[in-house]
C-alpha positions in Angstrom: 195.3 -48.9 77.0 193.1 -47.8 80.0 190.5 -46.4 77.6 190.3 -49.8 75.8 189.8 -51.7 79.0 187.0 -49.2 80.0 185.4 -49.6 76.5 185.4 -53.4 76.8 184.1 -53.1 80.4 181.1 -51.1 79.1 180.4 -53.7 76.4 180.5 -56.5 79.0 178.2 -54.6 81.4 175.6 -54.1 78.7 175.8 -57.7 77.5 175.4 -58.9 81.1 172.5 -56.5 81.6 170.8 -57.9 78.5 171.3 -61.5 79.6 169.9 -60.8 83.1 166.9 -58.9 81.6 166.1 -61.7 79.2 166.3 -64.4 81.9 164.1 -62.3 84.2 161.5 -61.9 81.5 161.5 -65.7 80.8 161.0 -66.4 84.4 158.0 -64.1 84.5 156.7 -65.7 81.3 157.0 -62.6 79.1 158.3 -64.2 75.9 156.4 -62.2 73.2 158.4 -60.3 70.8 157.4 -56.9 69.4 157.4 -56.8 65.6 156.8 -53.7 63.6 153.8 -53.8 61.1 154.9 -53.7 57.5 153.4 -50.7 55.5 150.1 -51.5 54.0 150.9 -49.9 50.7 150.6 -52.4 48.0 153.0 -51.3 45.3 152.8 -54.5 43.3 152.2 -53.7 39.7 152.2 -49.9 40.1 154.1 -48.3 37.3 154.9 -45.1 39.3 154.0 -42.9 36.3 150.8 -41.6 37.8 150.1 -39.2 40.7 147.9 -41.6 42.6 148.2 -45.2 41.6 145.0 -47.3 41.6 147.0 -50.1 43.2 147.1 -48.0 46.4 143.4 -48.5 46.6 142.9 -45.0 48.0 140.3 -44.0 45.4 139.4 -47.2 43.6 136.7 -48.0 46.2 134.5 -44.9 45.3 131.7 -45.5 42.9 130.5 -41.9 42.2 132.2 -39.6 39.7 130.9 -36.3 41.0 133.4 -34.1 42.8 132.7 -33.5 46.4 133.7 -30.3 48.2 135.0 -30.2 51.8 135.2 -26.4 52.3 138.2 -26.4 50.0 136.9 -24.4 47.1 140.0 -22.3 47.2 142.1 -25.3 46.0 140.3 -25.0 42.6 142.7 -22.4 41.6 145.3 -25.1 41.4 143.5 -27.2 38.7 146.0 -28.4 36.2 149.1 -27.5 38.2 151.7 -30.2 38.1 152.5 -32.0 41.4 156.1 -30.8 41.3 155.3 -27.1 40.6 153.8 -26.2 44.0 155.7 -23.9 46.4 155.9 -24.9 50.1 153.3 -22.2 50.9 150.8 -23.6 48.4 151.5 -27.2 49.7 150.7 -25.8 53.2 147.2 -24.8 51.9 146.5 -28.4 51.0 148.0 -29.6 54.3 145.8 -27.3 56.3 142.6 -28.6 54.5 143.8 -32.2 54.9 144.5 -32.1 58.6 141.4 -30.1 59.5 138.9 -32.7 58.1 137.8 -35.7 60.0 139.6 -39.0 59.2 136.7 -40.7 57.4 136.6 -37.9 54.8 140.3 -37.9 53.9 140.2 -40.8 51.3 137.1 -39.1 49.7 139.0 -35.8 49.6 141.8 -37.3 47.6 139.3 -38.9 45.2 137.6 -35.5 44.9 140.8 -33.7 44.1 141.5 -36.2 41.3 138.0 -35.7 39.9 138.4 -31.9 40.0 141.7 -32.1 38.1 143.8 -31.0 41.1 147.1 -32.7 41.5 148.3 -33.3 45.1 151.6 -31.5 45.7 154.7 -33.8 45.9 155.5 -32.3 49.3 152.3 -33.8 50.7 152.0 -37.2 48.9 153.9 -39.3 51.4 152.0 -37.8 54.3 148.6 -38.4 52.6 149.4 -41.9 51.7 150.6 -42.7 55.2 147.6 -41.2 56.9 145.1 -42.8 54.5 146.7 -46.2 54.8 146.7 -45.8 58.6 142.9 -44.9 58.5 142.2 -47.9 56.3 144.2 -50.3 58.5 142.3 -49.2 61.6 139.0 -49.6 59.9 140.0 -53.1 58.7 141.3 -54.2 62.1 138.1 -52.8 63.9 135.1 -54.7 62.7 132.8 -52.2 64.5 134.0 -49.5 62.0 133.5 -51.5 58.9 
């Protein structure tokens, strides 16, 4: 019974602390709420059957069809390897190249891999999409970078 009273006492303490904190913020004029940004990945209409969907707009903005190399010629050995067939060590080779290049080159690198017939390892796809979408959102929100 004592532990139940202590438990309810803790709940009441936190509720009162929240109420006092909110009233203090209202008195100071701090009424803005912090909302998380939704992910910028547009999955509408993507069938999910392809390695990199054009709906993600990662590579659709590039007009040239010539592969570009980013000191990653060693990745040519993986031409034709399925995305799910890479070992973790092989995926780390891709990861090392990806994280050592400058941000502006990363979307072009993904496009270049596709032109060269190199599939991105499944272990790396979520990271690449996240980073590339973050790069694109920063360039959209900063007019100086556009």
